[in-house]
N, C-alpha and C positions, 0 to 999 in steps of 0.2 A: 504494500500500500504506499502510496506516495505521500510526502509531506504536504500538509495543508498550508497554504498561504493566508494567514489571518491578519496580515497587515493593516488592510482595509477596515476591517471588523474592529480590530484593537484601537485604531484611531477613532471610530465612531463611538466605541464605549468610552475612551478617554474624555471625548468631548461631552458626553452625557454626564460623566462623573463630575467634570469641571462646572457644568451647568448644574447639576444637583447641589454642588458644594455653595454655588453663588445663591441659589434659591434659600438653601438652609440658614444663610446669614441673616436674611431678613432686611439686609441693608438697600434692597433694589426698592424702587417706586412701583406702585401698582402697574403702570404702564409698562415699565421695563421688566418686570416679572412676568406679565402677560406675554410680552415679546419673546422671552426665554423660553417659556412653556411652549409657545408655537415652534420655535427652533427645537426644542426636545421632541416634539411630536415629528418633525421633519426628520431628525436624526434617527428617532427609533424606527421610522419608515425605510429609511436608507438601511439600517442595520437588519432589519427584518428582509429586505431585498437581497443583501448580501448573504445571509443565511440559507435564504432558499437557492441562490446560485451556488453556494458551497455544497449544500444538500444534492442538488442535481448533479454536480461534477462528482460527487462521491458514489452516485448511484451508477454513473457510467465506467466506473473502475471495476474490473473483475475482482470477485471475492478471492482472497488468497486460498490457493490450492485448487481453484476451479478453472482449469485451463481450458480454452477452446478446442473442441473435438476437431474442428477443420480450419 
């Protein structure tokens, strides 16, 4: 089985974690917090798409020990 490149997913997770930290501080104005929440929704959507892409790629790889007969 090949090594999975999680660079994109890791970057999205890091951005979500930073945004969560900002929201937890309570230092943002309501408008800024609302904008950050919208950004988080977008990042979560991107992360979901990346996970889906990774899952599809993993399905295309043959299971170890299951070689093609032809």
